[in-house]
gemmi code that builds the backbone of each chain (N, CA, C; Angstrom):
import gemmi

chains = {
    "A": [
        ("MET", (-16.936, -17.840, -5.983), (-15.525, -17.741, -5.626), (-14.679, -18.277, -6.782)),
        ("GLN", (-13.577, -17.592, -7.046), (-12.689, -18.036, -8.119), (-11.268, -18.188, -7.595)),
        ("ILE", (-10.636, -19.273, -7.963), (-9.217, -19.424, -7.641), (-8.476, -19.627, -8.963)),
        ("VAL", (-7.559, -18.741, -9.241), (-6.811, -18.825, -10.499), (-5.360, -19.164, -10.167)),
        ("VAL", (-4.864, -20.197, -10.816), (-3.451, -20.563, -10.627), (-2.764, -20.511, -11.983)),
        ("ARG", (-1.739, -19.703, -12.080), (-0.964, -19.616, -13.329), (0.485, -19.968, -13.015)),
        ("ASP", (1.010, -20.886, -13.784), (2.406, -21.265, -13.575), (3.117, -21.239, -14.923)),
        ("GLY", (3.644, -20.102, -15.266), (4.279, -19.950, -16.579), (3.225, -20.033, -17.668)),
        ("ASP", (3.604, -20.550, -18.811), (2.666, -20.647, -19.933), (1.935, -21.982, -19.949)),
        ("ASP", (2.486, -22.968, -19.222), (1.953, -24.323, -19.320), (0.668, -24.527, -18.533)),
        ("THR", (0.700, -24.119, -17.269), (-0.438, -24.415, -16.399), (-1.285, -23.174, -16.184)),
        ("ASN", (-2.558, -23.329, -16.375), (-3.485, -22.234, -16.118), (-4.775, -22.855, -15.596)),
        ("ILE", (-4.926, -22.825, -14.301), (-6.106, -23.460, -13.691), (-7.043, -22.372, -13.194)),
        ("ARG", (-8.308, -22.527, -13.510), (-9.304, -21.560, -13.032), (-10.445, -22.346, -12.379)),
        ("LEU", (-10.519, -22.232, -11.072), (-11.571, -22.952, -10.351), (-12.704, -21.985, -10.019)),
        ("ARG", (-13.913, -22.341, -10.400), (-15.071, -21.506, -10.039), (-15.927, -22.320, -9.079)),
        ("ILE", (-16.036, -21.823, -7.876), (-16.800, -22.540, -6.852), (-17.983, -21.659, -6.456)),
        ("PRO", (-19.189, -22.197, -6.456), (-20.336, -21.365, -6.030), (-20.084, -20.785, -4.639)),
        ("THR", (-20.293, -19.483, -4.510), (-19.972, -18.807, -3.247), (-20.734, -19.421, -2.070)),
        ("GLY", (-21.962, -19.888, -2.366), (-22.772, -20.502, -1.304), (-22.101, -21.726, -0.688)),
        ("LEU", (-21.251, -22.400, -1.463), (-20.556, -23.587, -0.938), (-19.400, -23.195, -0.015)),
        ("VAL", (-18.931, -21.966, -0.199), (-17.766, -21.518, 0.581), (-18.209, -20.711, 1.797)),
        ("LEU", (-19.197, -19.875, 1.588), (-19.644, -19.013, 2.682), (-20.986, -19.508, 3.217)),
        ("ASN", (-20.931, -20.461, 4.111), (-22.175, -20.946, 4.723), (-21.931, -21.336, 6.181)),
        ("ARG", (-23.005, -21.725, 6.842), (-22.921, -22.003, 8.285), (-22.060, -23.233, 8.592)),
        ("ILE", (-22.030, -24.174, 7.650), (-21.214, -25.379, 7.904), (-19.727, -25.003, 7.923)),
        ("ILE", (-19.355, -24.131, 6.970), (-17.954, -23.682, 6.918), (-17.605, -22.915, 8.195)),
        ("VAL", (-18.564, -22.131, 8.678), (-18.327, -21.392, 9.926), (-18.065, -22.368, 11.067)),
        ("LEU", (-18.859, -23.441, 11.086), (-18.695, -24.463, 12.133), (-17.302, -25.099, 12.031)),
        ("VAL", (-16.911, -25.421, 10.798), (-15.588, -26.044, 10.585), (-14.487, -25.067, 11.010)),
        ("ALA", (-14.626, -23.809, 10.586), (-13.607, -22.802, 10.919), (-13.492, -22.623, 12.428)),
        ("ARG", (-14.654, -22.597, 13.101), (-14.620, -22.434, 14.571), (-13.915, -23.618, 15.221)),
        ("THR", (-14.165, -24.821, 14.688), (-13.538, -26.022, 15.252), (-12.017, -25.973, 15.059)),
        ("VAL", (-11.611, -25.550, 13.841), (-10.157, -25.461, 13.558), (-9.517, -24.430, 14.480)),
        ("LEU", (-10.157, -23.260, 14.606), (-9.602, -22.199, 15.466), (-9.552, -22.655, 16.924)),
        ("LYS", (-10.590, -23.393, 17.323), (-10.634, -23.868, 18.717), (-9.474, -24.824, 18.994)),
        ("SER", (-9.156, -25.654, 17.989), (-8.040, -26.602, 18.166), (-6.712, -25.865, 18.309)),
        ("GLN", (-6.693, -24.591, 17.852), (-5.461, -23.789, 17.985), (-5.546, -22.846, 19.185)),
        ("GLY", (-6.552, -23.075, 20.013), (-6.674, -22.293, 21.247), (-7.391, -20.967, 21.077)),
        ("ILE", (-8.083, -20.775, 19.945), (-8.817, -19.520, 19.730), (-10.309, -19.828, 19.762)),
        ("ASP", (-10.964, -19.322, 20.784), (-12.389, -19.595, 20.911), (-13.190, -18.419, 20.343)),
        ("VAL", (-13.923, -18.694, 19.280), (-14.707, -17.634, 18.648), (-16.181, -17.871, 18.958)),
        ("PRO", (-16.850, -16.903, 19.563), (-18.281, -17.092, 19.857), (-19.079, -17.299, 18.572)),
        ("ARG", (-20.116, -18.145, 18.653), (-20.896, -18.486, 17.456), (-21.500, -17.238, 16.802)),
        ("GLU", (-22.032, -16.336, 17.638), (-22.689, -15.132, 17.102), (-21.682, -14.260, 16.335)),
        ("ALA", (-20.478, -14.139, 16.921), (-19.447, -13.307, 16.270), (-19.039, -13.918, 14.935)),
        ("ALA", (-18.932, -15.258, 14.901), (-18.541, -15.937, 13.665), (-19.614, -15.756, 12.587)),
        ("LEU", (-20.884, -15.854, 12.996), (-21.978, -15.677, 12.033), (-22.046, -14.222, 11.550)),
        ("HIS", (-21.756, -13.294, 12.448), (-21.731, -11.880, 12.072), (-20.626, -11.651, 11.044)),
        ("PHE", (-19.485, -12.311, 11.265), (-18.354, -12.200, 10.344), (-18.743, -12.732, 8.962)),
        ("LEU", (-19.424, -13.884, 8.968), (-19.887, -14.479, 7.708), (-20.837, -13.521, 6.981)),
        ("ALA", (-21.755, -12.929, 7.745), (-22.723, -12.000, 7.144), (-22.011, -10.797, 6.534)),
        ("GLU", (-20.978, -10.318, 7.235), (-20.214, -9.167, 6.724), (-19.512, -9.526, 5.409)),
        ("ILE", (-18.934, -10.737, 5.368), (-18.238, -11.159, 4.134), (-19.245, -11.243, 2.990)),
        ("ARG", (-20.403, -11.856, 3.261), (-21.422, -12.011, 2.215), (-21.884, -10.650, 1.704)),
        ("THR", (-22.125, -9.736, 2.640), (-22.596, -8.401, 2.248), (-21.557, -7.718, 1.373)),
        ("TYR", (-20.304, -7.775, 1.821), (-19.251, -7.091, 1.062), (-19.086, -7.730, -0.312)),
        ("GLN", (-19.129, -9.065, -0.330), (-18.936, -9.788, -1.594), (-20.052, -9.459, -2.588)),
        ("ARG", (-21.286, -9.312, -2.073), (-22.412, -8.973, -2.964), (-22.238, -7.602, -3.596)),
        ("HIS", (-21.692, -6.662, -2.801), (-21.562, -5.292, -3.289), (-20.271, -5.048, -4.077)),
        ("HIS", (-19.306, -5.920, -3.895), (-18.013, -5.746, -4.587), (-17.636, -7.044, -5.271)),
        ("ARG", (-18.229, -7.278, -6.435), (-18.034, -8.537, -7.160), (-16.592, -8.724, -7.638)),
        ("ASP", (-15.863, -7.633, -7.789), (-14.499, -7.753, -8.311), (-13.450, -7.792, -7.191)),
        ("TRP", (-13.912, -8.030, -5.969), (-12.994, -8.024, -4.818), (-11.981, -9.169, -4.921)),
        ("VAL", (-10.713, -8.806, -4.972), (-9.637, -9.806, -4.963), (-9.172, -9.939, -3.511)),
        ("LEU", (-9.433, -11.082, -2.938), (-9.087, -11.270, -1.527), (-7.575, -11.396, -1.351)),
        ("ALA", (-6.959, -12.198, -2.186), (-5.517, -12.408, -2.007), (-4.830, -12.717, -3.331)),
        ("GLU", (-3.592, -12.287, -3.424), (-2.748, -12.590, -4.588), (-1.406, -13.076, -4.070)),
        ("VAL", (-0.945, -14.155, -4.629), (0.386, -14.648, -4.258), (1.227, -14.748, -5.536)),
        ("HIS", (2.363, -14.122, -5.530), (3.279, -14.215, -6.672), (4.562, -14.861, -6.173)),
        ("ARG", (4.791, -16.097, -6.611), (6.010, -16.790, -6.186), (7.188, -16.327, -7.042)),
        ("SER", (8.367, -16.387, -6.439), (9.558, -15.940, -7.173), (9.803, -16.797, -8.421)),
        ("GLY", (9.318, -18.034, -8.401), (9.489, -18.929, -9.546), (8.554, -18.635, -10.702)),
        ("GLY", (7.615, -17.686, -10.500), (6.709, -17.300, -11.581), (5.265, -17.718, -11.368)),
        ("MET", (5.025, -18.580, -10.370), (3.644, -19.014, -10.132), (2.802, -17.891, -9.527)),
        ("GLU", (1.562, -17.811, -9.962), (0.633, -16.787, -9.449), (-0.634, -17.457, -8.955)),
        ("ILE", (-1.094, -17.049, -7.809), (-2.377, -17.565, -7.309), (-3.238, -16.352, -6.959)),
        ("ILE", (-4.437, -16.323, -7.488), (-5.340, -15.201, -7.216), (-6.645, -15.765, -6.662)),
        ("VAL", (-7.077, -15.230, -5.550), (-8.330, -15.682, -4.942), (-9.327, -14.543, -4.967)),
        ("LYS", (-10.437, -14.774, -5.660), (-11.513, -13.770, -5.715), (-12.725, -14.345, -5.026)),
        ("LEU", (-13.398, -13.544, -4.219), (-14.611, -14.077, -3.577), (-15.833, -13.734, -4.409)),
    ],
    "B": [
        ("MET", (-0.939, 29.248, -12.222), (-0.129, 29.203, -13.437), (0.931, 28.109, -13.307)),
        ("GLU", (1.118, 27.339, -14.402), (2.085, 26.264, -14.330), (3.493, 26.810, -14.591)),
        ("THR", (4.445, 26.412, -13.765), (5.811, 26.906, -13.942), (6.626, 25.901, -14.748)),
        ("THR", (7.633, 26.410, -15.432), (8.525, 25.526, -16.193), (9.688, 25.128, -15.289)),
        ("MET", (10.472, 24.166, -15.747), (11.617, 23.757, -14.940), (12.602, 24.925, -14.812)),
        ("GLY", (12.727, 25.688, -15.872), (13.626, 26.846, -15.830), (13.200, 27.842, -14.763)),
        ("ASN", (11.880, 28.126, -14.704), (11.363, 29.037, -13.672), (11.683, 28.502, -12.276)),
        ("ARG", (11.496, 27.182, -12.130), (11.723, 26.580, -10.806), (13.195, 26.669, -10.421)),
        ("ILE", (14.086, 26.428, -11.385), (15.524, 26.510, -11.074), (15.860, 27.936, -10.595)),
        ("GLY", (15.364, 28.933, -11.338), (15.631, 30.329, -10.976), (15.078, 30.668, -9.598)),
        ("MET", (13.821, 30.255, -9.364), (13.158, 30.569, -8.097), (13.891, 29.906, -6.912)),
        ("LEU", (14.230, 28.619, -7.095), (14.895, 27.890, -6.005), (16.309, 28.436, -5.766)),
        ("ARG", (16.978, 28.818, -6.851), (18.330, 29.380, -6.703), (18.275, 30.672, -5.897)),
        ("ARG", (17.316, 31.555, -6.267), (17.203, 32.839, -5.542), (16.829, 32.601, -4.082)),
        ("ARG", (15.951, 31.584, -3.874), (15.553, 31.279, -2.500), (16.760, 30.846, -1.661)),
        ("LYS", (17.689, 30.175, -2.303), (18.914, 29.730, -1.615), (19.949, 30.865, -1.505)),
        ("GLY", (19.647, 32.000, -2.131), (20.569, 33.149, -2.082), (21.818, 32.950, -2.918)),
        ("MET", (21.693, 32.160, -3.980), (22.862, 31.882, -4.830), (22.795, 32.712, -6.106)),
        ("LYS", (23.975, 33.078, -6.622), (24.037, 33.748, -7.919), (24.170, 32.666, -8.997)),
        ("GLN", (23.844, 33.030, -10.225), (23.971, 32.066, -11.325), (25.406, 31.556, -11.431)),
        ("GLU", (26.367, 32.454, -11.186), (27.779, 32.076, -11.292), (28.134, 31.012, -10.246)),
        ("GLU", (27.597, 31.191, -9.035), (27.899, 30.233, -7.951), (27.335, 28.844, -8.283)),
        ("LEU", (26.092, 28.846, -8.740), (25.457, 27.564, -9.080), (26.219, 26.890, -10.227)),
        ("ALA", (26.596, 27.715, -11.208), (27.325, 27.178, -12.365), (28.653, 26.563, -11.927)),
        ("GLU", (29.342, 27.255, -11.024), (30.639, 26.765, -10.558), (30.499, 25.430, -9.827)),
        ("LYS", (29.458, 25.344, -8.973), (29.260, 24.103, -8.214), (28.904, 22.939, -9.131)),
        ("LEU", (28.276, 23.255, -10.247), (27.864, 22.182, -11.170), (28.899, 21.915, -12.259)),
        ("GLY", (29.894, 22.813, -12.336), (30.928, 22.637, -13.364), (30.433, 22.987, -14.752)),
        ("VAL", (29.523, 23.960, -14.817), (29.053, 24.422, -16.140), (29.279, 25.942, -16.222)),
        ("SER", (29.014, 26.502, -17.378), (29.225, 27.949, -17.522), (28.006, 28.717, -16.987)),
        ("PRO", (28.222, 29.979, -16.536), (27.069, 30.785, -16.071), (26.042, 31.007, -17.187)),
        ("GLN", (26.501, 31.002, -18.427), (25.578, 31.171, -19.562), (24.617, 29.977, -19.661)),
        ("ALA", (25.159, 28.800, -19.327), (24.310, 27.596, -19.390), (23.161, 27.722, -18.380)),
        ("VAL", (23.510, 28.177, -17.155), (22.481, 28.348, -16.111), (21.456, 29.388, -16.562)),
        ("SER", (21.959, 30.463, -17.170), (21.068, 31.514, -17.650), (20.100, 30.966, -18.698)),
        ("LYS", (20.623, 30.114, -19.588), (19.765, 29.531, -20.628), (18.708, 28.601, -20.024)),
        ("TRP", (19.094, 27.846, -18.961), (18.103, 26.976, -18.309), (16.964, 27.828, -17.757)),
        ("GLU", (17.358, 28.902, -17.053), (16.351, 29.721, -16.363), (15.467, 30.488, -17.342)),
        ("ASN", (15.980, 30.732, -18.538), (15.174, 31.424, -19.552), (14.477, 30.442, -20.505)),
        ("ASN", (14.471, 29.180, -20.108), (13.786, 28.121, -20.866), (14.300, 27.955, -22.302)),
        ("GLN", (15.568, 28.289, -22.493), (16.141, 28.108, -23.844), (16.712, 26.703, -24.004)),
        ("THR", (17.267, 26.169, -22.908), (17.770, 24.782, -22.920), (17.424, 24.139, -21.575)),
        ("CYS", (17.661, 22.834, -21.520), (17.434, 22.109, -20.259), (18.757, 21.546, -19.754)),
        ("PRO", (18.882, 21.409, -18.424), (20.132, 20.825, -17.917), (20.299, 19.380, -18.378)),
        ("ASP", (21.542, 18.959, -18.493), (21.827, 17.568, -18.854), (21.259, 16.651, -17.771)),
        ("ILE", (20.742, 15.509, -18.202), (20.088, 14.583, -17.253), (21.054, 14.141, -16.143)),
        ("ALA", (22.345, 14.036, -16.472), (23.328, 13.591, -15.471), (23.538, 14.643, -14.383)),
        ("LEU", (23.158, 15.887, -14.682), (23.344, 16.963, -13.691), (22.173, 17.080, -12.723)),
        ("LEU", (21.039, 16.467, -13.079), (19.817, 16.673, -12.287), (19.940, 16.301, -10.805)),
        ("PRO", (20.524, 15.120, -10.471), (20.611, 14.793, -9.037), (21.387, 15.856, -8.244)),
        ("LYS", (22.528, 16.319, -8.790), (23.340, 17.304, -8.073), (22.635, 18.660, -8.029)),
        ("LEU", (21.995, 19.017, -9.148), (21.266, 20.280, -9.198), (20.132, 20.281, -8.159)),
        ("ALA", (19.399, 19.168, -8.114), (18.289, 19.061, -7.147), (18.823, 19.160, -5.720)),
        ("GLN", (19.948, 18.500, -5.490), (20.545, 18.517, -4.144), (20.966, 19.940, -3.762)),
        ("LEU", (21.590, 20.638, -4.695), (22.044, 22.013, -4.416), (20.861, 22.960, -4.160)),
        ("LEU", (19.752, 22.671, -4.836), (18.578, 23.539, -4.672), (17.669, 23.072, -3.524)),
        ("GLY", (18.021, 21.938, -2.920), (17.287, 21.473, -1.739), (15.934, 20.857, -2.050)),
        ("VAL", (15.794, 20.234, -3.217), (14.538, 19.556, -3.557), (14.859, 18.176, -4.136)),
        ("SER", (13.807, 17.381, -4.372), (14.031, 16.091, -5.012), (14.062, 16.303, -6.527)),
        ("VAL", (14.632, 15.339, -7.240), (14.669, 15.425, -8.707), (13.243, 15.505, -9.246)),
        ("ASP", (12.358, 14.713, -8.633), (10.957, 14.692, -9.059), (10.326, 16.076, -8.923)),
        ("GLU", (10.607, 16.709, -7.800), (10.051, 18.045, -7.546), (10.616, 19.055, -8.539)),
        ("LEU", (11.893, 18.892, -8.852), (12.530, 19.805, -9.807), (11.911, 19.645, -11.198)),
        ("LEU", (11.647, 18.396, -11.575), (11.109, 18.132, -12.915), (9.632, 18.491, -13.042)),
        ("THR", (8.850, 18.140, -12.017), (7.393, 18.301, -12.130), (6.844, 19.499, -11.359)),
        ("GLY", (7.588, 19.950, -10.364), (7.102, 21.050, -9.531), (6.167, 20.585, -8.445)),
        ("LYS", (5.937, 19.264, -8.406), (5.021, 18.745, -7.388), (5.824, 18.169, -6.237)),
        ("THR", (5.420, 18.552, -5.011), (6.099, 17.988, -3.852), (5.550, 16.591, -3.599)),
        ("ALA", (6.420, 15.723, -3.093), (5.992, 14.354, -2.824), (4.899, 14.342, -1.765)),
        ("GLU", (3.868, 13.516, -2.016), (2.761, 13.418, -1.053), (3.240, 12.661, 0.182)),
        ("PRO", (2.829, 13.087, 1.363), (3.208, 12.316, 2.541), (2.574, 10.925, 2.482)),
        ("THR", (3.264, 9.933, 3.012), (2.738, 8.571, 2.906), (1.526, 8.359, 3.808)),
        ("VAL", (1.430, 9.147, 4.873), (0.257, 9.038, 5.750), (-0.419, 10.402, 5.803)),
        ("ARG", (-1.740, 10.387, 5.672), (-2.470, 11.658, 5.738), (-3.556, 11.575, 6.785)),
        ("MET", (-3.821, 12.685, 7.429), (-4.943, 12.753, 8.375), (-6.046, 13.535, 7.671)),
        ("LEU", (-7.156, 12.879, 7.442), (-8.248, 13.544, 6.740), (-9.134, 14.291, 7.720)),
        ("PRO", (-9.572, 15.497, 7.348), (-10.536, 16.180, 8.210), (-11.882, 15.441, 8.189)),
        ("GLN", (-12.676, 15.676, 9.207), (-13.949, 14.955, 9.393), (-14.798, 14.884, 8.118)),
        ("GLU", (-14.899, 16.029, 7.407), (-15.801, 16.085, 6.245), (-15.280, 15.288, 5.040)),
        ("GLN", (-13.993, 14.966, 5.039), (-13.436, 14.218, 3.895), (-13.326, 12.718, 4.168)),
        ("ARG", (-13.633, 12.313, 5.396), (-13.453, 10.903, 5.748), (-14.528, 10.037, 5.108)),
        ("LYS", (-14.105, 8.830, 4.679), (-15.069, 7.900, 4.094), (-15.640, 7.031, 5.206)),
        ("ASP", (-16.756, 6.391, 4.890), (-17.326, 5.429, 5.812), (-16.365, 4.234, 5.909)),
        ("MET", (-16.209, 3.688, 7.100), (-15.309, 2.533, 7.287), (-15.676, 1.392, 6.342)),
        ("LYS", (-16.979, 1.286, 6.008), (-17.431, 0.183, 5.147), (-16.905, 0.326, 3.719)),
        ("ASP", (-16.502, 1.526, 3.340), (-15.997, 1.745, 1.979), (-14.468, 1.766, 1.932)),
        ("MET", (-13.846, 1.398, 3.044), (-12.382, 1.464, 3.086), (-11.774, 0.066, 3.015)),
        ("MET", (-10.546, 0.030, 2.527), (-9.867, -1.257, 2.328), (-8.509, -1.246, 3.028)),
        ("LEU", (-8.219, -2.339, 3.697), (-6.910, -2.508, 4.335), (-6.096, -3.451, 3.451)),
        ("ARG", (-4.995, -2.966, 2.927), (-4.178, -3.803, 2.048), (-2.891, -4.180, 2.784)),
        ("ILE", (-2.678, -5.471, 2.911), (-1.449, -5.955, 3.564), (-0.576, -6.575, 2.487)),
        ("THR", (0.647, -6.103, 2.374), (1.561, -6.707, 1.401), (2.785, -7.241, 2.132)),
        ("VAL", (3.146, -8.439, 1.786), (4.334, -9.062, 2.380), (5.299, -9.399, 1.242)),
        ("ASP", (6.467, -8.824, 1.284), (7.498, -9.139, 0.292), (8.585, -9.936, 0.989)),
        ("SER", (8.690, -11.194, 0.615), (9.681, -12.035, 1.303), (11.051, -11.858, 0.669)),
        ("VAL", (12.049, -12.182, 1.441), (13.426, -12.027, 0.979), (13.718, -12.987, -0.190)),
        ("LYS", (12.921, -14.056, -0.287), (13.114, -15.023, -1.384), (12.511, -14.520, -2.695)),
        ("GLY", (11.759, -13.424, -2.618), (11.178, -12.870, -3.835), (9.696, -13.163, -3.982)),
        ("ASP", (9.114, -13.875, -3.012), (7.669, -14.123, -3.056), (6.928, -12.871, -2.604)),
        ("LYS", (5.761, -12.651, -3.191), (4.955, -11.484, -2.804), (3.546, -11.941, -2.480)),
        ("VAL", (3.023, -11.473, -1.378), (1.641, -11.798, -0.998), (0.885, -10.501, -0.791)),
        ("ARG", (-0.280, -10.400, -1.401), (-1.128, -9.218, -1.221), (-2.479, -9.690, -0.696)),
        ("VAL", (-2.916, -9.104, 0.395), (-4.235, -9.433, 0.934), (-5.032, -8.141, 1.042)),
        ("ASN", (-6.244, -8.156, 0.493), (-7.102, -6.967, 0.528), (-8.281, -7.244, 1.450)),
        ("LEU", (-8.304, -6.573, 2.574), (-9.371, -6.813, 3.542), (-10.222, -5.555, 3.717)),
        ("PRO", (-11.513, -5.660, 3.465), (-12.377, -4.510, 3.729), (-12.349, -4.175, 5.215)),
        ("MET", (-12.357, -2.889, 5.529), (-12.282, -2.480, 6.942), (-13.454, -3.046, 7.747)),
        ("ALA", (-14.602, -3.202, 7.079), (-15.768, -3.762, 7.784), (-15.453, -5.174, 8.278)),
        ("LEU", (-14.719, -5.931, 7.470), (-14.364, -7.298, 7.875), (-13.293, -7.301, 8.957)),
        ("VAL", (-12.379, -6.341, 8.852), (-11.325, -6.238, 9.887), (-11.996, -5.967, 11.230)),
        ("GLN", (-12.968, -5.048, 11.198), (-13.699, -4.708, 12.431), (-14.428, -5.937, 12.977)),
        ("ALA", (-15.071, -6.671, 12.063), (-15.800, -7.875, 12.488), (-14.835, -8.919, 13.059)),
        ("ALA", (-13.644, -9.046, 12.439), (-12.648, -10.006, 12.930), (-12.169, -9.622, 14.327)),
        ("LEU", (-12.011, -8.316, 14.534), (-11.582, -7.859, 15.864), (-12.665, -8.124, 16.899)),
        ("ASP", (-13.924, -7.962, 16.467), (-15.035, -8.264, 17.377), (-15.022, -9.736, 17.787)),
        ("MET", (-14.498, -10.582, 16.858), (-14.413, -12.016, 17.168), (-13.229, -12.322, 18.067)),
        ("GLY", (-12.353, -11.343, 18.241), (-11.176, -11.567, 19.088), (-9.974, -12.059, 18.310)),
        ("LEU", (-10.055, -11.988, 16.947), (-8.902, -12.417, 16.148), (-7.891, -11.294, 16.067)),
        ("GLN", (-6.609, -11.656, 16.046), (-5.548, -10.666, 15.855), (-4.621, -11.137, 14.750)),
        ("MET", (-3.795, -10.246, 14.255), (-2.933, -10.553, 13.108), (-2.068, -11.811, 13.285)),
        ("PRO", (-1.374, -11.997, 14.400), (-0.514, -13.180, 14.510), (-1.297, -14.482, 14.395)),
        ("GLN", (-2.609, -14.428, 14.716), (-3.408, -15.638, 14.601), (-3.828, -15.875, 13.149)),
        ("LEU", (-3.802, -14.814, 12.364), (-4.223, -14.935, 10.968), (-3.062, -15.313, 10.061)),
        ("ALA", (-1.847, -14.946, 10.420), (-0.692, -15.258, 9.568), (0.511, -15.560, 10.446)),
        ("GLY", (1.273, -16.528, 10.031), (2.401, -16.939, 10.866), (3.673, -16.155, 10.596)),
        ("ASN", (3.582, -15.103, 9.767), (4.791, -14.361, 9.396), (5.372, -13.620, 10.585)),
        ("GLU", (6.675, -13.747, 10.753), (7.375, -13.134, 11.888), (7.203, -11.611, 11.903)),
        ("ALA", (7.225, -11.018, 10.702), (7.143, -9.559, 10.603), (5.778, -9.021, 11.000)),
        ("LEU", (4.764, -9.880, 10.962), (3.400, -9.414, 11.289), (3.102, -9.499, 12.785)),
        ("LYS", (4.033, -10.115, 13.516), (3.759, -10.490, 14.902), (3.329, -9.324, 15.781)),
        ("ASN", (3.985, -8.179, 15.610), (3.718, -7.084, 16.540), (2.762, -6.016, 16.006)),
        ("ILE", (2.094, -6.323, 14.904), (1.158, -5.334, 14.363), (-0.175, -5.452, 15.102)),
        ("ASP", (-0.612, -4.334, 15.651), (-1.842, -4.328, 16.429), (-2.979, -3.768, 15.568)),
        ("LEU", (-3.856, -4.667, 15.139), (-4.966, -4.245, 14.272), (-5.900, -3.263, 14.966)),
        ("ASN", (-6.055, -3.448, 16.282), (-6.934, -2.531, 17.029), (-6.454, -1.089, 16.893)),
        ("GLN", (-5.132, -0.927, 16.985), (-4.583, 0.433, 16.882), (-4.730, 0.988, 15.469)),
        ("ILE", (-4.599, 0.100, 14.483), (-4.771, 0.552, 13.094), (-6.209, 1.030, 12.876)),
        ("VAL", (-7.164, 0.243, 13.366), (-8.581, 0.630, 13.218), (-8.832, 1.958, 13.932)),
        ("GLU", (-8.219, 2.119, 15.090), (-8.388, 3.363, 15.860), (-7.816, 4.560, 15.080)),
        ("LEU", (-6.661, 4.346, 14.464), (-6.053, 5.419, 13.641), (-6.962, 5.790, 12.477)),
        ("VAL", (-7.517, 4.770, 11.824), (-8.398, 5.007, 10.670), (-9.645, 5.765, 11.121)),
        ("ARG", (-10.162, 5.396, 12.282), (-11.341, 6.100, 12.829), (-11.052, 7.586, 13.034)),
        ("HIS", (-9.806, 7.893, 13.361), (-9.428, 9.287, 13.589), (-8.995, 9.986, 12.291)),
        ("GLY", (-9.165, 9.289, 11.158), (-8.944, 9.949, 9.867), (-7.620, 9.655, 9.193)),
        ("ALA", (-6.840, 8.712, 9.745), (-5.542, 8.421, 9.122), (-5.738, 7.472, 7.941)),
        ("ILE", (-5.132, 7.797, 6.816), (-5.104, 6.872, 5.678), (-3.686, 6.861, 5.092)),
        ("GLY", (-3.423, 5.867, 4.277), (-2.101, 5.780, 3.649), (-1.313, 4.598, 4.174)),
        ("ASN", (-0.009, 4.690, 4.032), (0.872, 3.593, 4.415), (1.125, 3.651, 5.917)),
        ("LEU", (0.216, 3.051, 6.686), (0.244, 3.233, 8.143), (1.353, 2.429, 8.821)),
        ("VAL", (1.705, 1.303, 8.245), (2.725, 0.470, 8.906), (3.728, -0.033, 7.872)),
        ("GLU", (4.987, 0.073, 8.217), (6.059, -0.525, 7.412), (6.969, -1.271, 8.371)),
        ("VAL", (7.096, -2.555, 8.155), (7.939, -3.349, 9.058), (8.924, -4.140, 8.220)),
        ("GLU", (10.146, -4.195, 8.682), (11.122, -5.065, 8.035), (11.654, -6.011, 9.098)),
        ("SER", (11.437, -7.294, 8.881), (11.861, -8.258, 9.897), (13.363, -8.499, 9.784)),
        ("ALA", (13.898, -9.124, 10.841), (15.340, -9.413, 10.846), (15.701, -10.336, 9.686)),
        ("GLY", (14.752, -11.154, 9.283), (14.991, -12.089, 8.184), (14.980, -11.431, 6.814)),
        ("GLY", (14.571, -10.152, 6.759), (14.570, -9.428, 5.491), (13.196, -9.290, 4.852)),
        ("ASP", (12.170, -9.948, 5.420), (10.815, -9.803, 4.882), (10.307, -8.403, 5.201)),
        ("SER", (9.563, -7.804, 4.278), (8.997, -6.499, 4.598), (7.474, -6.541, 4.470)),
        ("VAL", (6.840, -5.839, 5.372), (5.375, -5.826, 5.426), (4.903, -4.385, 5.382)),
        ("HIS", (3.904, -4.127, 4.553), (3.292, -2.798, 4.499), (1.800, -2.957, 4.774)),
        ("VAL", (1.280, -2.087, 5.591), (-0.174, -2.061, 5.805), (-0.659, -0.713, 5.303)),
        ("PHE", (-1.495, -0.756, 4.287), (-1.957, 0.451, 3.609), (-3.468, 0.538, 3.740)),
        ("VAL", (-3.966, 1.701, 4.097), (-5.419, 1.884, 4.209), (-5.851, 2.925, 3.203)),
        ("GLU", (-6.925, 2.615, 2.429), (-7.437, 3.598, 1.465), (-8.953, 3.516, 1.384)),
    ],
}
model = gemmi.Model(1)
for chain_id, residues in chains.items():
    chain = gemmi.Chain(chain_id)
    for i, (resn, *xyz) in enumerate(residues, 1):
        res = gemmi.Residue()
        res.name, res.seqid = resn, gemmi.SeqId(i, " ")
        for name, pos in zip(("N", "CA", "C"), xyz):
            atom = gemmi.Atom()
            atom.name, atom.element = name, gemmi.Element(name[0])
            atom.pos, atom.b_iso = gemmi.Position(*pos), 0.0
            res.add_atom(atom)
        chain.add_residue(res)
    model.add_chain(chain)
structure = gemmi.Structure()
structure.add_model(model)
structure.setup_entities()
């Protein structure tokens, strides 16, 4: 996983996080707990299926850009899985 | 065979049942000028193009290129449809403050999220996204719809586009 933050010419941060640290069963557990606290109950099997789908897609599409944020002030954030 | 702009002007004028003199009068040019355009000897002045296109009942783009604008949403026949796993749902949010957010979600993940019972308002707190029904979007895609399926402009001025390709 890569997170790129660009803020004008001065700041350029590039974080590379091993995908295994982001897409794993512990994260699924944390995500389910957070969603549950907001009143959304996600069955464990469905959450694991979702994780498997993300992993499969990420393996086949290495250049997948999940999200891009362009702030009016010039800051850019790009999240690649 | 590729047509020139002059050919298109002549063809569209005749289709409208107009004479060169009539078109020239409406545009404030001489009939000889129209004749020269249609015979590919000269081109109309760029400032005349919007009015010329309007009089001929086409867009400026169509007049210049001869290509009609593609519809923003298309229904693909069964044999041209892609597998849902190879399709992407792109959500773009342009805020009134000038911020832009682009999210690219593979349709396979959207389907999996729906299986989990997640819906758009739970994924993003944006007011403009509140009434978008992902289930209906997936259903449309299953029936072969692609393109700019949803365009929403909230009262606050934020605009949201949901594009499937």
